[in-house]
C-alpha positions in Angstrom: -13.1 20.7 13.1 -11.2 22.5 15.9 -14.5 22.6 17.9 -15.0 18.9 17.5 -11.5 18.0 18.4 -11.8 20.1 21.4 -15.0 18.3 22.4 -13.3 15.0 22.3 -10.1 16.1 24.1 -8.1 13.4 22.3 -4.8 12.9 24.1 -3.0 9.9 22.7 0.3 9.1 24.3 2.1 8.4 21.0 5.6 9.6 21.4 8.2 9.0 24.1 6.7 5.8 25.4 4.8 4.5 22.4 1.8 3.5 24.5 -0.1 3.0 21.3 -3.2 1.5 22.8 -3.8 4.0 25.6 -5.8 7.2 25.6 -7.5 9.3 28.2 -11.2 9.0 28.4 -13.1 11.2 26.0 -15.8 13.5 27.2 -18.5 12.1 25.0 -21.3 13.9 26.9 -20.6 17.0 24.8 -21.2 15.4 21.5 -24.3 17.1 20.2 -25.2 14.9 17.2 -24.1 12.2 14.8 -22.7 14.9 12.6 -20.1 15.6 15.3 -19.0 12.0 15.1 -18.9 12.2 11.3 -16.6 15.1 11.4 -14.2 13.4 13.8 -14.3 10.3 11.7 -13.3 12.2 8.6 -10.7 14.3 10.3 -9.0 11.7 12.5 -9.8 8.1 11.3 -9.4 8.6 7.6 -5.7 9.1 6.7 -4.7 12.7 5.9 -3.6 13.4 2.4 0.2 13.3 2.1 2.2 15.3 -0.3 5.7 16.5 -1.3 5.7 20.2 -2.0 8.1 23.1 -2.5 8.3 26.0 0.0 11.0 28.7 -0.1 12.9 26.6 -2.6 13.0 23.6 -0.2 11.1 20.4 -0.6 8.7 19.6 2.3 7.1 16.2 3.1 3.8 16.0 4.8 1.8 13.0 6.2 4.2 10.3 4.9 2.5 7.1 6.1 2.5 3.5 4.9 5.3 3.7 2.4 7.5 0.8 3.5 5.8 -2.1 1.7 6.7 -0.6 -1.7 10.4 -0.8 -0.9 10.4 -4.4 0.5 8.9 -6.0 -2.6 10.5 -6.9 -5.9 9.3 -3.9 -7.8 12.1 -1.3 -7.3 15.8 -1.2 -7.7 18.1 1.6 -6.5 19.7 3.9 -9.0 23.4 3.3 -8.1 25.1 5.9 -10.2 24.0 9.3 -8.8 22.0 10.6 -5.9 21.1 14.0 -7.3 17.4 13.0 -7.3 17.4 11.8 -3.7 16.6 15.2 -2.3 14.6 13.8 0.7 17.1 11.1 1.6 14.7 8.3 0.7 17.3 5.6 0.1 18.8 6.1 3.6 15.4 6.4 5.2 14.2 3.1 3.6 17.5 1.2 4.0 16.3 -1.1 6.7 13.1 -1.9 5.0 14.5 -2.2 1.5 17.2 -4.6 2.6 15.0 -6.6 5.0 17.0 -5.8 8.1 16.2 -7.3 11.5 16.4 -3.7 12.9 14.7 -1.7 10.2 15.3 1.7 12.0 19.1 1.6 11.8 20.9 3.2 8.9 23.4 1.4 6.7 26.4 2.3 8.9 24.5 1.5 12.2 25.2 5.0 13.4 21.7 6.5 13.5 18.2 5.4 13.8 14.8 6.3 12.2 11.6 5.7 14.0 10.1 2.3 13.3 6.6 3.0 14.8 5.2 5.9 12.8 2.8 3.8 10.7 2.0 1.7 13.8 1.2 4.7 15.9 -0.9 6.3 13.1 -2.9 3.1 12.6 -3.7 2.7 16.3 -4.6 6.3 16.6 -7.1 5.9 13.8 -8.3 2.6 15.3 -8.9 4.4 18.6 -11.0 7.0 16.8 -13.0 4.3 15.1 -13.6 2.7 18.5 -14.9 5.9 19.9 -17.3 6.5 17.0 -18.6 2.9 17.1 -19.1 3.2 20.8 -21.0 6.5 20.7 -23.0 6.4 17.4 -26.0 4.4 18.5 -26.7 6.9 21.3 -27.2 9.8 18.8 -30.7 11.0 18.0 -32.1 10.5 14.5 -35.4 12.3 13.8 -36.3 10.5 10.5 -35.3 7.7 8.2 -32.7 9.8 6.4 -30.9 10.6 9.6 -31.0 6.9 10.6 -29.3 6.1 7.3 -26.7 8.7 8.0 -26.0 7.2 11.4 -25.7 3.8 9.7 -23.3 5.2 7.2 -21.0 6.7 9.8 -21.0 3.4 11.8 -20.3 1.4 8.7 -17.4 3.6 7.6 -15.9 3.2 11.1 -16.1 -0.6 11.0 -14.6 -0.6 7.5 -11.7 1.6 8.5 -10.9 -0.4 11.6 -10.9 -3.6 9.4 -8.6 -2.0 6.9 -6.1 -0.9 9.5 -6.0 -4.3 11.2 -5.7 -6.0 7.8 -2.7 -3.8 7.0 -1.0 -4.3 10.4 -1.5 -8.1 10.4 0.0 -8.4 7.0 3.1 -6.5 8.1 3.6 -7.9 11.6 1.9 -11.3 11.5 2.7 -14.4 9.5 0.7 -15.0 6.3 -2.6 -16.7 7.0 -2.5 -20.4 6.8 -3.7 -23.3 9.0 -0.1 -23.6 10.4 0.1 -19.9 11.3 -3.3 -19.4 12.9 -1.8 -19.5 16.4 1.3 -17.4 15.5 1.5 -13.9 17.2 0.4 -11.0 15.2 -0.8 -7.7 16.7 -2.8 -6.4 19.7 -6.5 -5.9 19.1 -8.3 -3.2 21.0 -12.0 -2.5 20.5 -12.8 -0.4 23.5 -12.5 3.4 23.5 -11.7 3.5 27.2 -8.4 3.1 29.1 -7.9 -0.4 30.4 -5.5 -0.9 33.3 -3.8 -4.0 32.0 -0.8 -5.1 30.0 -1.7 -5.9 26.4 -0.8 -9.0 24.5 -0.5 -9.8 20.9 -3.5 -11.6 19.4 -3.0 -14.5 17.0 -3.2 -14.3 13.2 -6.4 -16.3 13.4 -8.0 -13.9 16.0 -7.0 -10.9 14.0 -8.5 -12.1 10.7 -11.7 -13.1 12.6 -12.0 -9.5 13.9 -11.4 -8.1 10.4 -14.3 -10.2 9.1 -16.5 -9.2 12.0 -15.9 -5.5 11.2 -16.5 -6.1 7.5 -19.7 -7.9 8.2 -20.9 -5.0 10.3 -19.8 -2.5 7.6 -21.7 -4.6 5.1 -24.9 -4.4 7.1 -24.5 -0.7 7.8 -23.6 0.5 4.3 -25.7 -1.7 2.1 -28.6 0.8 1.9 -26.7 4.1 2.3 -25.5 6.6 -0.1 -21.8 7.3 -0.5 -20.6 10.7 0.7 -17.8 12.3 -1.3 -16.8 9.5 -3.6 -14.1 8.1 -3.7 -12.7 9.5 -0.5 -15.3 7.9 1.8 -15.9 4.2 2.0 -19.1 2.6 0.5 -20.5 -0.9 0.1 -18.4 -1.5 -3.0 -15.2 -0.9 -1.1 -16.5 -3.2 1.6 -17.1 -6.0 -0.9 -13.7 -5.6 -2.4 -11.9 -5.7 0.9 -13.9 -8.7 1.9 -12.9 -10.4 -1.4 -9.2 -9.5 -0.7 -9.4 -10.8 2.9 -11.0 -14.1 1.9 -8.4 -14.4 -0.9 -5.6 -14.1 1.7 -7.4 -16.7 3.8 -7.6 -19.1 0.8 -11.4 -19.2 1.0 -11.8 -19.2 -2.7 -15.6 -19.4 -2.7 -16.0 -16.3 -0.6 -13.3 -14.4 -2.4 -15.0 -15.1 -5.7 -18.5 -14.2 -4.2 -17.5 -10.8 -2.9 -15.4 -9.9 -6.0 -18.5 -10.6 -8.1 -20.6 -8.4 -5.7 -18.1 -5.6 -6.1 -18.2 -6.0 -9.9 -22.0 -6.0 -9.8 -21.8 -2.5 -8.3 -19.0 -1.3 -10.6 -17.4 -3.4 -13.4 -16.0 -0.4 -15.3 -12.4 -0.4 -16.6 -10.3 2.4 -18.0 -9.5 1.5 -21.6 -5.9 2.2 -22.3 -6.5 1.8 -26.0 -8.4 5.1 -26.1 -5.8 7.1 -24.2 -3.2 9.3 -25.8 0.4 9.4 -24.5 -0.1 13.0 -23.4 -3.2 12.2 -21.2 -1.3 12.3 -17.9 -1.7 10.1 -14.8 -3.8 6.9 -15.3 -4.7 6.7 -11.6 -7.1 9.5 -10.9 -10.2 10.1 -8.8 -12.3 10.3 -11.9 -11.2 7.0 -13.4 -14.2 4.8 -14.1 -12.5 2.0 -12.1 -11.7 4.0 -8.9 -13.8 2.7 -6.0 -12.0 4.2 -2.9 -8.9 6.1 -2.0 -7.5 7.2 1.3 -4.2 9.1 2.0 -1.8 10.6 -0.4 0.6 9.5 -3.1 4.1 10.3 -2.0 5.7 7.4 -3.7 5.9 8.8 -7.2 7.7 12.0 -6.2 9.8 10.2 -3.7 11.3 7.8 -6.2 11.4 10.1 -9.3 11.0 13.8 -9.0 14.0 15.2 -11.0 13.1 15.0 -14.7 13.4 18.2 -16.6 15.7 20.4 -18.7 17.9 22.5 -16.6 19.7 25.4 -18.4 19.4 23.4 -21.6 20.6 20.1 -20.1 18.5 17.0 -19.7 18.4 16.0 -16.0 16.6 12.8 -15.1 17.7 11.3 -11.8 15.4 8.8 -10.2 16.2 7.4 -6.8 14.7 4.0 -7.7 14.0 2.5 -11.1 11.7 -0.3 -12.0 13.2 -3.7 -11.3 14.0 -6.4 -13.9 11.5 -8.6 -12.0 8.6 -6.3 -12.7 9.6 -5.5 -16.3 9.9 -9.2 -17.2 6.3 -9.8 -15.9 5.0 -7.8 -18.8 5.3 -10.8 -21.1 3.3 -9.2 -23.9 5.9 -6.6 -24.4 4.9 -3.7 -26.7 1.5 -5.2 -27.1 0.8 -4.3 -23.4 -0.1 -0.6 -23.2 0.8 -0.7 -19.5 4.4 -0.5 -20.6 3.5 3.0 -21.7 1.2 4.1 -19.0 2.2 2.2 -15.8 5.9 2.1 -16.4 7.9 3.6 -19.3 11.4 3.4 -20.8 13.2 6.7 -20.1 16.6 8.2 -20.7 18.0 9.0 -17.3 21.3 10.7 -16.3 22.8 14.2 -16.3 23.4 14.1 -12.5 26.1 15.5 -10.3 28.4 12.6 -10.8 26.9 10.4 -13.5 26.9 12.9 -16.3 26.2 10.4 -19.0 22.9 8.9 -20.0 21.3 5.4 -20.0 18.0 3.7 -20.7 16.0 2.6 -17.7 12.4 1.7 -16.9 10.7 4.2 -14.5 7.3 4.5 -12.7 4.6 6.3 -14.8 1.2 5.5 -13.3 1.5 8.8 -11.4 4.1 11.2 -12.7 6.1 12.2 -9.7 8.0 14.9 -11.7 4.8 16.8 -12.6 2.9 19.2 -10.4 4.4 18.6 -7.0 1.8 18.7 -4.3 -1.4 16.7 -3.7 -2.0 13.8 -6.0 -5.6 12.6 -6.5 -5.3 9.1 -5.3 -3.4 7.0 -2.8 -0.3 4.9 -3.3 -1.3 2.4 -0.7 -5.1 2.5 -0.1 -6.5 2.8 -3.6 -9.3 0.3 -4.4 -9.9 -0.3 -8.1 -12.3 -2.6 -10.1 -9.2 -4.2 -11.7 -8.5 -5.9 -8.4 -12.0 -7.3 -8.3 -11.4 -8.9 -11.7 -8.1 -10.4 -10.6 -9.5 -11.6 -7.2 -12.3 -13.3 -9.0 -10.1 -14.8 -11.7 -7.6 -16.2 -9.1 -10.3 -17.7 -6.9 -12.1 -19.2 -9.9 -8.8 -20.8 -11.1 -8.2 -22.4 -7.7 -11.8 -23.7 -7.6 -11.3 -25.4 -11.0 -13.6 -22.9 -12.8 -10.9 -22.3 -15.4 -13.3 -21.0 -18.2 -14.6 -18.4 -15.8 -11.0 -17.4 -14.8 -10.0 -17.0 -18.4 -13.1 -14.9 -19.2 -12.4 -12.6 -16.3 -8.8 -12.2 -17.2 -9.6 -11.5 -20.9 -12.1 -8.8 -19.8 -9.3 -7.0 -18.0 -6.7 -7.6 -20.8 -9.1 -6.3 -23.4 -8.6 -2.8 -21.9 -4.9 -3.2 -21.4 -3.5 -4.9 -24.6 -3.6 -3.7 -28.2 -4.5 -7.2 -29.3 -6.1 -9.4 -26.7 -6.9 -13.1 -27.1 -8.5 -15.6 -24.8 -5.9 -17.2 -22.6 -5.4 -20.9 -23.1 -3.4 -21.8 -20.0 -4.7 -24.2 -17.4 -3.8 -25.6 -14.0 -0.7 -24.1 -12.4 0.2 -22.2 -15.7 -3.1 -20.4 -15.5 -2.6 -19.4 -11.9 1.0 -18.2 -12.8 -0.5 -16.1 -15.6 -3.1 -14.5 -13.2 -0.3 -13.8 -10.6 1.8 -12.1 -13.3 -1.2 -10.2 -14.5 -1.8 -9.0 -10.9 1.9 -8.1 -10.6 1.6 -5.9 -13.7 -1.8 -4.4 -13.1 -1.4 -3.5 -9.4 2.3 -2.6 -9.5 3.4 -0.2 -6.9 -0.1 0.2 -5.4 0.9 -1.6 -2.2 -0.2 -5.1 -3.1 2.9 -6.9 -4.2 4.7 -7.5 -0.9 1.5 -8.9 0.6 0.9 -11.1 -2.4 4.4 -12.5 -2.2 3.7 -13.3 1.5 0.5 -15.2 0.8 2.0 -17.1 -2.1 4.4 -18.7 0.4 1.6 -20.6 2.1 -0.7 -21.2 -0.8 -1.9 -24.7 -0.3 -2.4 -25.6 -4.0 0.5 -23.8 -5.7 3.0 -22.4 -3.2 5.5 -20.0 -4.6 8.6 -18.2 -3.4 11.5 -16.5 -5.0 14.9 -15.0 -4.2 14.8 -11.2 -4.4 17.9 -9.1 -4.7 18.2 -5.5 -3.6 21.1 -3.0 -3.5 22.2 -0.1 -1.4 24.7 2.5 -2.6 26.5 4.9 -0.3 27.3 8.4 -1.7 29.4 11.3 -0.8 29.9 14.6 -2.6 32.2 12.9 -5.1 29.7 10.2 -6.1 29.1 6.6 -5.2 31.4 5.1 -2.5 30.3 1.5 -2.6 27.3 -0.7 -3.4 26.2 -3.7 -1.3 23.9 -6.5 -2.4 21.3 -8.0 -0.1 19.2 -11.1 -0.8 15.8 -12.3 0.5 15.9 -16.0 0.1 13.0 -18.3 -0.7 10.6 -18.8 2.2 12.6 -16.3 4.2 11.4 -15.5 7.7 11.9 -11.8 6.9 8.6 -11.7 5.0 7.2 -10.9 8.5 8.4 -7.9 10.4 9.1 -7.9 14.1 7.1 -5.4 16.1 8.6 -1.9 16.1 11.5 -1.4 18.5 9.7 1.4 20.3 6.7 -0.8 21.0 8.9 -3.6 22.4 10.9 -1.2 24.5 7.8 0.0 26.1 6.3 -3.5 26.8 9.0 -6.1 26.2 6.8 -9.1 27.0 4.6 -8.6 23.9 4.9 -11.7 21.6 6.6 -10.9 18.3 8.0 -12.7 15.3 11.7 -13.2 14.9 13.4 -11.6 11.9 16.9 -12.8 11.2 20.0 -10.6 10.8 20.7 -9.7 7.2 24.3 -9.6 5.7 25.5 -8.2 2.5 28.1 -8.8 -0.2 30.1 -6.3 -2.2 28.7 -5.5 -5.6 30.0 -3.5 -8.6 27.3 -2.3 -10.9 27.9 -2.9 -14.6 28.8 0.2 -16.6 25.7 1.2 -18.5 25.6 1.7 -22.3 25.8 5.5 -23.0 22.8 6.9 -25.0 22.0 10.3 -26.5 19.9 12.5 -24.2 16.9 14.5 -25.4 17.5 17.9 -26.8 15.5 20.9 -25.7 13.5 22.4 -28.5 
């Protein structure tokens, strides 16, 4: 890898001036074969695996990218009684995102600033690598049909990744796709690997989605006859079909969303059956799960929000930074009949902290156990593709098209593997769509979908939906909580769309961007929890 990176002389200006679209010309004449491009694609265009790990009794965080969407949605609520578990300062780091601030980099007191452009810069770095690979791959020699297919695979993966990064960026910094928003500013699109002496402009929402579809069509053509390399960590045709389905779902093209969801299911319709698992079986999101299609990047979320859960000198210590919100818990309308309330979230006894020495019941994240085996997790918390999404995409699209019997059948197929007793849904019309949305909220919780789903529901032509979301921020010192503030995201709030990062606008202030309003707070006093008896060490 060092040899290949040296060949490419990649010098991206991603720091002081945030010139995210610029790079010096690469010396492509020294590329010896398509395998060189494959190595660079893997090492520089795919996200590196993130982790939280312990070194010399200190926790270290590595490759922490694309975490913010988890904190903006209605899935998490801050644990306001004790900050013993917040070893990495997650609550302060995510304050601006979690409370939908206009200036997401500022801390709660306005006295310091975190970078707003880390994900932005990483995405454009990876996009630039994809641009280079796409530009150079056709020139590489292939001696036989097998090598031609390898070239096609590399090119297809590069187009898929570029589409995925642009899809992620436009759903953070562009308004949700709708006829009214097609001309709204979103993000700059750059497809060339060379330096261009010009000022960049933001492309529109419509232009960005068009480019995403062009890349996915090219990926489709390239990958349809190729063999996947290192499943699930490299993209294949099934991942392309699923991302196409998701993209068309966001565009409200129900026919195409359904078509590509079915194509994905034709490749893999397997589901993990929660009825056959034991409570001691560990994480349910794994690379070997029958429903895992693709995964890229790490899973830092689980250990970021709940890492302290153990007996310490005979005392039960369980101190999450965030617990599962009432909004998410209430979406599991089947209650104990829904096995996801054991495996995706779970009711836990938390407490035993520095200041809150009592104990209380709370729902916590369980899909990936953040308190076990610190280090690399097998799958991503943001870029994980599963067959469950294909079932939900197809069901939602079918319901909108009036194919309600098909929607119910698809929904039941998923619920058969999630509920103890599963029956055919009887809902119709808007009630059926609401059921599918709730099922999506439960099934895909804290996998990076919910914030984007809430955005697209705002502009859904048939059944628009918006809600008020309440988040909290608690300030701590060594003696415990100082105060708690309440923040509210109102229905149809403009803050569902981020303004471009401050560093980007500082560098080129004439870039078009969306306006995010200022966000105020009110004082809040958390209710005293009911004290419960903690576990006893055996």
